[in-house]
Residue, then its C-alpha position, 0 to 999 in steps of 0.5 A: m500500500k502506498q501513496s500515489v506518485r506525484a509526477s511533476h516537471l521542472l525545466r524538463f526535470p522530474r520530481h516525484h513523491h513516492f510512498i508504498g505500492s505498485t501499478f496496473s494496466k488492462i481493465h479487468n473484464n470480470a466484474l466483482h461479485h456483487e456480494t463482495f462489492h457490497n461488503v467493501k462498500s458497507l465498510i466505508k461508512n465515512n466517504l472522504f469524497n463527497p459522492q455528489f462530486l460527480y456533475r450535478t448537471y452532467n450531459s453525456k452528449t458532447t459536441t465538437t464546439i471548442p469552449n471559449f477558453e479566451v473568456l475562461l482564462t482571462e479573468n482571475e475570478q471565474p467569469s460569470n458570463f461563461a456558458y458552463k455545461h457542467v456545475s459542481d455540487p454546491s456542497t462539494g468542499l475544497i477540491g471535492l473533499n468535505l473540507k470547509s474549515l480547519e476543524d474538518f481536517q481532523v474529521l477527515m483524518r478520523n474517518a479515514h483512520k476508522n475506515c482503514d481500521d474496519l477494513r483491516n479487522s475484517i481482513v484478519n478476521l475473515k475465514e475461508e469457511d465463511c465464504a461461498s467459495k475459494k474465489d469469493y474468499a480470495e477476492k474479498i481479501l484482495d478487494m478489502s486490501d485494495e480499499i485500504s490503499n484507496q482510503l489511505c491515498l484519498f486522504l494523504d494525496a489530498m493533504e499533500f496537494i493542499r500543503c503544496v499549493d493552498p495559499r492559506t497558511g492555516f490550511r497548508q499548516k493543518a494539511d502538513a500536520v495531519h499528513t505527517e500524523f497519518s503517514q505514521y499510521l500508514h507506516k504502522l499498517n505496512t508493518d502490521v505482521v498479522l495483516h501481512q501474514k493474512i495477505l501472504s497466506v492467500v498469495k502462497d496458496k495455489s488453490l486460492v491464487d488459481t481462482l483469480d485472473q491475471v490482473q487480480e493476482r498481480c494486484l494481490r502480489l504487489l500489495q503483499e510485496d509492498m508491505e514486505k518492502h516496508g517491513g511487514v515481515h519483521q517482528q512487530k515491536e512496541e515501537d517498530k524501528t522502521v516506522q520511526l525511521r520512515s516517519y523521520m525520513d518523511t519529516l526530513s524530506y519535507l524540511f529539506s524541500e522547505s529549506v531549499s525553497k526558502y534559502n536566500n544568499l547573495e551578499s558581497n561587499d564588492m559586487k560590481f556590474i560591468e556594462v550592465n545597467p542594474g536599473d534595466v536588468l535587475f527590475k525585470k521580472g520583479a527582481k529586487y535589490l537593496f543597498k544598505s549603509d554598509n554597502k552590502f548588496y542583496v539580490n533576489p535569488s530568482y535573478y541569479t541566472n540573469l546576472l550570470v547571463n549578462q555579466k561580462d566580468e569573469a571574476t564577478r560571474k564566478m562570485i555570483y555562481q558560487a553564491k547561486f550554488s552555495s547551500s546553507e549549513t542547515n540544508l546540508s545538515i538536513l540532507d546528510e541526516l536524510l541520507t543517513a536515515r534512508d540508509a539505516f531504514a534500508k539496512e533495517l529491512s536487510y537491503p545493502s542500501y536505500a538504492h537497492w531497496f528502492l530499485h528492486d521493483q522498478c524497471a532498472r532493478t539495481p543501482e548497478n544497472v542505473i550506473h551502467f545506463l547513465t555512464d553508457l549514455s554519457q559516452s554516447i553524447k561525448p561527441k556532441v558535448e565536445q562539439e558544443l564546448k568547441v563553440l564556447r571556447e571560440i567565443k571565450k577565446s580560451d581553452d578553459i571553460y568553467e561552470w560560471d562561464l556557461y550561462h554567459l557564453r551560451s547566451i552569446a552563442v544563441q544570440r548569434i543565431e539569426s532570429p526572426s523579427v517576431f516575438v515567439s510568445d506572441y504566438f502562444p496566448l494561453h487561450k490558444v494553447m488550451e484550444g490546441i490541447y482541446h483539439i489534440c485530445l479530441s483528435l488523438f483520444g476522442v475526449h473533450l475537455e469541458p470547463m466546469k463551474l466550481s462551487s464557491d468553496e471548492s477552489y483554493h484560489p480564484s485563478v484555479r479552473k476545472l475541466a471534465v474529461v468526457h469521452e465521445t462514447e464512454g462518457l465522463l472519465g474524470y476531472i482535471y484542476l488547472d492551477l497554472f500561474s505562479r504565486e508566492s505560496k506555491n511550494v512546487e514549480a510544476a507538477n501533476f498531483s493525483i488527488r484521487c485515483g480511478k477505481t472502476t468497481i465503485h465508479q470512483k472517477p479520477v481527479t488530478a491537478l495540473v500545476c505550473n508556475i507560469d509567469p506570463t507576459v500580460v497584454d491588452n487585447f481588443s477582444a478581452d481584458r487581458v491576454y496571457l502570452l507564454s514562452h514556448s518553454e512554458v507551453t512545453t511544460i503544460f504539455h508535459e504535465l498534461g501527459h501525467s494528467l492523461h495517464v491518471i485519467f486513462g489509467q483507470t482499473p478495478y483496483q486503485n493500487l494499480s491505477g494511473t501513475r501508480t507505476s514504476i518511477d522509471f516508467v511514469e515519466t514516459p507519457s509526459q515526455f511523449m506529450e512534449h513531442f507534440a509541442w515540438d512538432y510544427r504540424v501540430l503547432q500550426t493547429f493552435a500557435r497563432h498571433y494574439k492580434t493578427d491570428e497569423p500562424l507561427p512562421l516556419s522560420q520562428f519554429e526553426y529558430l526555436k529548434k536551433r536554440k533547443q539543439m544548440f547545447t542539448g549535449l551539455d544539458i543531458e550531461e548535466q542530467i546524467m551527473f544529477g542522476l549519478m549523484d543521486i544514485t551514488f548518495h543512496s548506494g551507501w551513506p555515509m561515504i568514507d575517504s579511503v585515505t583519511r578514513t574520514k566521512k566525506s561531505t555531499s559536496q566532496v562526493f559530487a565534485e569527485l563524480k564531476q571530475k570523473y564523468a563530466s566535461i567541466p569540473c566542479c566549481e570550488g566554493t559551491s555545495y550544489p547537493g544542498q540545493f538539489i530539491h529533488f532529493s526530498n521526493y526522488g531519492a535514488g530515482y532521479y535517473s528515471y527522467l532519462y530512462s523514461k525519455v529513452f522509452a518515450d523517444h523510441m515510441w515517438y520516432k518509431f510510430y508518430h514522427p513518420l506519420e503524415n498527421p501525428l494527430n492520428r486517432e488510430a495512433g492515439e488509441k494505440f498510445r492510450k490503450e498500450a501506454l496509458c493503461g495503468g499497471s496490470k503488466d510490468p512496465t518493461l513488458i508494456v514498453r516492449d509490447m508496444l515497441g515490438e522490440e527492446p527500447n533503443p537509445s539510438y532514438f533518444l540520440k535523434q534529438f541531436d539531428 
């Protein structure tokens, strides 16, 4: 039993929140026994989600009329003059929960706790002789076990979402408090020896297992293995050490994420800007600076990158770079403690390291396989990296390229590309992008994204919107919340949150949230109060997160534990990275990328310019991702690490510098401590490699099946992707990939991005 994966995306980098569990794929064709289904439902006396969360006015008939996204998205509040087809029930509560006040958090937690306790007791007390047949007995154990997972996730996933995005301090703090408290209960359930033995007794009994179909058997085995992975086979003590460690790890992960987000440092007595006008440069994008009487100079950390791009003096660039990639002692201490706790947790469960524990049920299986994958990929891209460094050396007129040079020199190189005399963002007004997404989803999958009016207490911010995903023939599939714009209180860059997984046996529709931190250019237009113009990078981010959302919506199964993004972490980024390709295909862009004033399509010359910019330093970008993956897997393959000569404990910064020296083309800058800023450690421990791993799958799918098509928005091809890749987890993800491709994944398709 595990909390759902939070699939997310930051500058094409991944981030997940992984607890316990597994995955699942094809929809089970055999309905549950009515009696079994009724028994499970009767145990759930306190529904966490309002049953009226379904449309109050759902109309199964759809039309091909594209909603007026220009009106829907150009006001902060929900527009009163929008023609909504669907309306949320007034009693829905925050994001579909019966949650309207701070007091409701405790009520929801108590209900979830009671539901899980009742199910747990029913499982351990159930006897085979009390059931109609062996099949009935096995199915009841499976159904109730999966429902425990469902109840856990309904609460924890919602609290995770609220504590990351809700602008109200009280709600965030309360969500964090109950999330921490209920996570301890989750860990205790996972180490419940009696519960584990009951499930294991069914798994080991061939006469019982043989009554289940393939999907049922896989789900039951994965539930049992998840418990075993988290300590369910250990002798339970009064205060189990694995429970304590797991709770401590969760706390440290959240503290590390918070600490990285809040860290602010760039202070110098001799800061100077050569040929840079601070008034022009520093105030862009709301950056702030302050001179004090002692001449100390403070800069908003969000502006470090722009300083590095514009600063021509190398010594000053180095100083800024060191400030940008230094970390507070607090960050570094929390990280060290987190790595130590994870290592102790894995060893408590008899694994050599946290990486071995984490990877044993992923596609990659072992840390050795991950390292082999990353180092092989590193060798494959070396020619491209060297070609890119040659360009930078020519610009600098020096053979020595350092990390603090990269932003500045790369910017100069890009400026030398002949650019069209148009602004690319003019062709990506948000409402046109959403129209494009609507058209793409309809063309590929036959689904309509229909705006829904939120009830007054359902939303946590005026800019949030809600879409109902409605299939042409299958009807309502689920819901997507859109939270696109940046704001101070967001503790996440870009992410997809599975608020509720689908479970077809109880008609539980999935709910997901597509969250970004877009900072658009706002312009006036004759047809609306304002128009939001996006960069192409922001468009790509939306497409990436859309891939995760569709995975949640389409991946519905009879079992919550095997639905949507509840799959291997090194497969879960495949749909999101696959969807990015549509944002980079000119044939697709022509369908929606239009000038916000003239409605002219994006010129081919502008698209070619975007591609040249993207490909210019792809090698260095991938090498950086490889280094992050190697850092992550190394840190989690045994901590602390001891220096073989001095026999002293190595710091995270020292280990990262050694890895850079061994594998990277540019050595680590002294005076930096990058690991203390790598926020992905909080939710991606031992799993950061998965971004590149999944990209190999996604690129192979795209270049083999979709890129060669005359029209990539092909319904037959879209259905293939939906049925075979977005199907959940009834199959091992390695088999999903192999069966869809008809061959083993080939990194040569990944390297086509260099063409």
